[in-house]
N, C-alpha and C positions, 0 to 999 in steps of 0.2 A: 141246238143246231139240228134242224130237221133233216137237212141234206148233209151226210157225212163227208161229201166231197168238197164242200165249201171251205172247211179249215185247211185241207190240203191245197186247194186251188189258191187260197189267200197266201199260204206259206210260199208256194212256188212263185206267185206274182211278186211278193216282197223280195225273195232271193234273186229272181231275174232282174228286178229293178236295181238291186245292189250290184249285181255283176255288170249290168249295162252302165250304171253310174261309174263303176271302176274303170271300164274301158273308155267311156267318154272323157272322164277327167284325165286319164293317162294320155289320151290322144290330144286333148287341149293343151296339156303341159308340154308334150313333145312338139306340137306345132308352135307353141310360144317360144320354145328354145330355138327352133329353126328361124323364126322371125327375129329373135334377138341376135342370132349369128348374122343374118342378112344385114341388119342395121349396123352392127359393129364393123362388118367387112366394108360396107359402103363408106362409112365414116373414116375408116383407116385408109382406104384407097384415095379418098378425097383429100386426105392430109399428107399425101406424098408416099407412094408405094415404093419408090426407088431406094429408100433407106431400108426397106424390108427385103425386096428382091433385087439384087444387084446383078450386073453382067457376070461377075465371077460366080455367083450362085447358079445362074443359068448355065454357065459353062460346066461347072461341076455336075449339075443335074444331067446334062447331055452325056458326059463321060460315064457316069454311073449307069445310065440307061443303055448305053452302047455295050457295056460289059455285062449287063444282066442277061440271063438266059432267056427270059420271056419278054424282055423289054419293058417290064413294069417296075417303075421306080417312083417312090413318093417321098418328097422332101417336106418335112414339117418345120415351119418357122414359128417360133414363139415370139410374139410381138407384144410389147407392153401396152402400146396404144390400143391395139385390137382388144386386149383383155379389159382395158380401162373403159372402152366404149360399150362393153356388155352391161346390160341393165341388171341381169341376175348375177349377184356376187358369187353364187355357188358355182358358176361356170368358169370363173376367171383362172382358177388353178388347173383347169382341165381342157383349155381351149388353145387352138393354134391355127395357123394359116398354111395351106398347101398350094402348090402351083404345078401345072403341067405345061409343057410346050405342045401346042396344037399342031400336029403334023400327021403323017400317015400312021404313026404308032400310038397316037393319042387314044386313050380309052377313058370314057367319062363315067365308068361304073365304079362305085365305091367298093373297096375290097375288105373292109372291116365292119362287121355288123355291130360292134360295140361303140360306134361313133355316130353322132348326128351331124349332118352337114348342112351348110347353107346352100343357096342357089349358086350356080357357077357364073362368075363374071369374066367375060372375055376382054383382055387388054391387047390391043393390036398396034399401039404406037409407042415409040421411044425405046424399043428393046432390040435394036439392030436387026429389024425385020422379023423377029420372032413374035408369034402370037401366043399369049399366055392365058391359061384357064386357071382362075384363082378361086379358091373356096375357103370358107371358114369351117372349122370342126370343133366339136366338143366331145370328149371321150367320156361317155356315161353308160353305165350298165342299166338294164331294165329296172333293177331294184332301186337304183339311184333316181331314175325318172319317177318311179312310183312314189318314192319318199318325198319328192318335190311337189307332187300333185296334191290337190286338195281333195281328200277322200272322206270328208266329214259327212257328206250326203249318203255315200255308199255305206259308210259305217252305221249311219242312222237306220238305213233300210235293213241291214244285216241284223242289228240289234232288235229291230221291230219284228223281223221274221222269227228270231229265236224266242222272243217274248210271246209272240202269237202262238208258236208251237207249244210252249209250256202251258200257257193259259188254255189252249184248246184241249190238251191232254187232260188237264185238271177238270175242265168243264165237262168233257165227255164222260169222265169217270163218275162225276157227281150228277150228271143229268138224268141218270136212271131214276133217282129219287124224285126228280121233278116230273118225270113221265109216269110215275106210279099212280094207280087209282087212289081214291080218298083213303087216308089213313084210318084204321080202325084198331084202337087199342095198341098202337105201335106196330101193327101189321099192315103192310102195303104190298101191292102186286104190280109188277111191271109187265105191260103187254108186249114190250119190245123183245124181251128175252124169256118171258114166261116164268120169272123167278119171284119168290116172295122175299120181302126185306123186313128186318126187325127194327128195334128201337134206334140202333146206331146206324141205320141205313146200310147195314151189311147183309149180304145174301144169307138166307137161312137154308141150311143143307138138309132137306127132307129126303127120305127114301122115296122111291117112285110111288109106293102105296100111300105113304103119308102125304105126299104132294097131291095125289088125287083126292084124298079125303079133305084136306085143307081147301082145295079148290071147290069142292062141293059146299063146304061151310061158307066160303067166300061168296059164291054165286047165289046162295039161298037168301031170300029177302030179309029174313030175321036172323040169319046165321045159325039156324037151327035145323036139325035133321032127325027123322025117326030112325029107329034101328033098322026097320024094313027098307027104307030108302037107301041106307048105306050098304046093307048086305046085297040088295038087288043090283046095285051099281057095281060094287067091287067084286062080289063073288056070286054071279048070277046062277052058276051051275052047282053051287054047294048047298046041300040040304040044310045043314045046321052050321052056321058060321058064327055062332055066339062067342065061342072061345077065341076064335081068330079076331073077331071085332074087339073083344075085351083087351086082348094083348096089343092090338094096334092102337086103341085109344090110350092105353096106359103109357106106351112109349111116346106117342105123339104129344101127350099132355106135358111131359117133361121138356120136350123141345120147344113147345109153344110158350110155356111159362118162363123158360130160360131167356128167350129172345124177345118177348113182347110183354105187354101188360094184360094179356088175355089168359083165360083158363077154359078148359073144356069141362062143362058142367053136365052131369047126368040127371035126368028126371025119372027116377025110379026104374032106370034101365030101359025105358021106352023110347026116349029121345035124348039127343046130345046137342049142346049149344056152345057156341063160342061167346063168352061173356067177358067184359072188362072186370078185372079183379078189383075188389074193394081194398083200399089201403087203410089199415087199422090206425086209429088215433086221429 
């Protein structure tokens, strides 16, 4: 992945799609419950509302509201027919009908956030001059609505986001070996981070001076350097660097041979070369 922001952008897009899908499906389910309540309420009223809301019930409602401090009274009527008309069976044990008398004290605002209500139906005939506002309700928590909604798509997006994140991390960790220059005897170099890698694609931990010398070998066309080239580059101000060079080569040789199939070969002390080791047998 040449652009490191692409994996992050893709992960965010998948997660946002998951969250959008959750919200959309939740809203669809909630709207479906409202539509179900509307249908059941209409069917109930068409089949005779007087058996549900009687004159005695209206009288009791008025008395309760008169004795209430704020004039807010809600009478819930559990009606078998109303529940039976509901298409969603999960709503039948949690649904009921309420009514208000429409007068100067009438308030059309729902007082309970844990319920879903149908539209309000106004009844103005046959109740001794009273006008009634009737609603159907279902008492459901947000968790219950979420459980009823179809979240398979949002779950698929969430799983895809997690898989993408895992695969991206694995890919990025391994991509350094893909971006390395051509392998030479198990040794490769990454231009992205300036590190050398060995046989198992693990970074080789050179000292700063060892790294400079290996880089010189790497950039040499035949991976060979004279003693003068090395000394002039690494110790330009030192008159006699033979001992220092010998110590550096000795220690570097151990690191190179441990991590690669290469060896540092000396030609009579005049030049040094990186060469692929011969395997006996």
